[in-house]
C-alpha positions in Angstrom: -36.1 49.2 4.9 -36.4 46.8 2.0 -33.6 44.8 0.5 -32.8 45.4 -3.2 -34.7 42.3 -4.2 -37.7 43.2 -2.1 -37.6 46.8 -3.5 -37.4 45.4 -7.1 -40.3 43.1 -6.4 -42.4 46.0 -5.0 -41.6 48.2 -8.1 -42.6 45.3 -10.4 -45.8 44.7 -8.5 -46.6 48.5 -8.6 -46.3 48.7 -12.4 -48.0 45.4 -13.0 -50.9 46.4 -10.8 -51.2 49.7 -12.6 -51.3 48.1 -16.0 -54.0 45.6 -14.8 -56.0 48.2 -13.0 -56.0 50.7 -15.9 -55.5 48.7 -19.1 -55.0 51.3 -21.8 -52.7 52.0 -24.7 -50.9 55.2 -23.7 -49.1 57.6 -26.1 -45.8 57.5 -24.3 -43.0 57.1 -26.9 -45.4 57.0 -29.9 -45.2 60.7 -30.6 -43.4 60.4 -33.9 -41.0 63.0 -32.7 -37.5 61.8 -32.0 -36.5 62.2 -28.3 -40.0 63.5 -27.3 -41.8 61.2 -25.0 -44.3 61.0 -22.2 -43.5 59.0 -19.1 -44.9 57.8 -15.8 -42.4 57.8 -13.0 -42.5 56.7 -9.4 -40.0 56.0 -6.7 -39.7 55.8 -2.9 -40.8 59.4 -2.3 -42.6 60.8 -5.3 -44.5 60.2 -8.5 -44.9 62.3 -11.5 -46.0 62.3 -15.2 -43.5 63.8 -17.6 -43.0 65.1 -21.1 -39.2 64.6 -21.7 -37.4 66.3 -24.6 -34.1 64.6 -25.1 -33.3 64.6 -28.8 -29.7 63.8 -29.6 -29.5 67.1 -31.6 -29.4 70.0 -29.1 -31.0 72.5 -31.6 -34.0 70.2 -31.9 -34.4 70.1 -28.1 -34.3 73.9 -28.0 -36.8 74.3 -30.8 -39.2 71.8 -29.3 -39.0 73.3 -25.8 -39.5 76.8 -27.2 -42.5 75.6 -29.1 -44.0 74.2 -26.0 -43.2 77.3 -24.0 -45.3 79.2 -26.6 -48.2 76.9 -25.6 -47.5 77.2 -21.9 -50.5 79.4 -21.0 -52.9 77.0 -22.9 -51.4 74.0 -21.2 -51.7 75.6 -17.8 -55.2 77.1 -18.2 -57.0 74.4 -20.2 -55.2 71.1 -19.2 -52.8 71.0 -16.4 -52.7 74.1 -14.0 -49.9 72.5 -11.9 -47.5 71.8 -14.8 -43.8 72.7 -14.2 -41.4 73.6 -17.0 -37.8 72.7 -16.3 -35.3 73.7 -19.0 -32.4 71.9 -17.3 -33.7 68.8 -15.4 -30.8 66.6 -14.3 -31.5 62.8 -14.7 -29.9 60.3 -12.3 -27.3 59.6 -15.0 -26.2 63.3 -14.8 -27.6 64.1 -18.2 -29.6 67.3 -18.5 -32.8 67.4 -20.5 -35.9 69.6 -20.9 -38.7 68.3 -18.8 -42.3 69.4 -18.5 -44.0 67.5 -15.7 -46.7 67.3 -13.0 -45.8 66.1 -9.5 -48.2 63.9 -7.5 -48.9 66.1 -4.5 -50.2 63.5 -2.1 -48.0 61.4 0.1 -46.6 58.5 -1.9 -44.1 55.7 -1.8 -43.7 52.9 -4.2 -43.0 50.8 -1.0 -46.4 51.6 0.5 -49.3 49.9 -1.1 -51.8 52.2 0.7 -50.6 55.1 -1.5 -50.8 53.3 -4.8 -54.5 53.9 -5.7 -54.2 57.7 -5.4 -51.1 57.6 -7.5 -52.7 55.4 -10.2 -55.6 57.9 -10.4 -53.2 60.8 -10.6 -51.3 59.0 -13.4 -54.5 58.4 -15.4 -55.9 61.9 -15.0 -52.7 63.7 -15.7 -51.5 61.6 -18.6 -55.0 61.8 -20.2 -54.7 65.6 -20.0 -51.2 65.6 -21.4 -52.4 63.4 -24.3 -55.4 65.6 -25.0 -53.1 68.6 -25.1 -50.6 66.8 -27.4 -53.2 65.6 -29.9 -54.8 69.1 -30.1 -51.4 70.8 -30.7 -49.4 68.0 -32.3 -49.2 69.6 -35.8 -48.1 72.9 -34.2 -45.5 71.2 -32.0 -44.1 69.3 -35.0 -43.6 72.5 -36.9 -40.6 73.2 -34.6 -38.5 70.5 -36.3 
């Protein structure tokens, strides 16, 4: 087990190492859609790349999620076959959001440096596919709001 300080240091090292190993400007929050963002996530047991829909206006959330559901087959067949659509993902804070994500299937722990390289490659490959999908269908997605 790691102390809180050691764990925090490992998390910081993980993300710093990722940024140095794959220096690139990612889309992430720069979608120009309020509450619509791509994220990298990693913890002690799993890693994933997400598209989170958490607009403060519930109707906007529903419209955006429905718009993406209409593109689901395209996303699955042309970009990310393992993508998961979750209309009620619960965050650690207890808040529910719409989340579309891909889970890193290989063994991973942010506390195990031997698993980092595979995770980094998963992050790059998956986020690149998410971004390509978004750029291709950006105008259509924005029609929802």
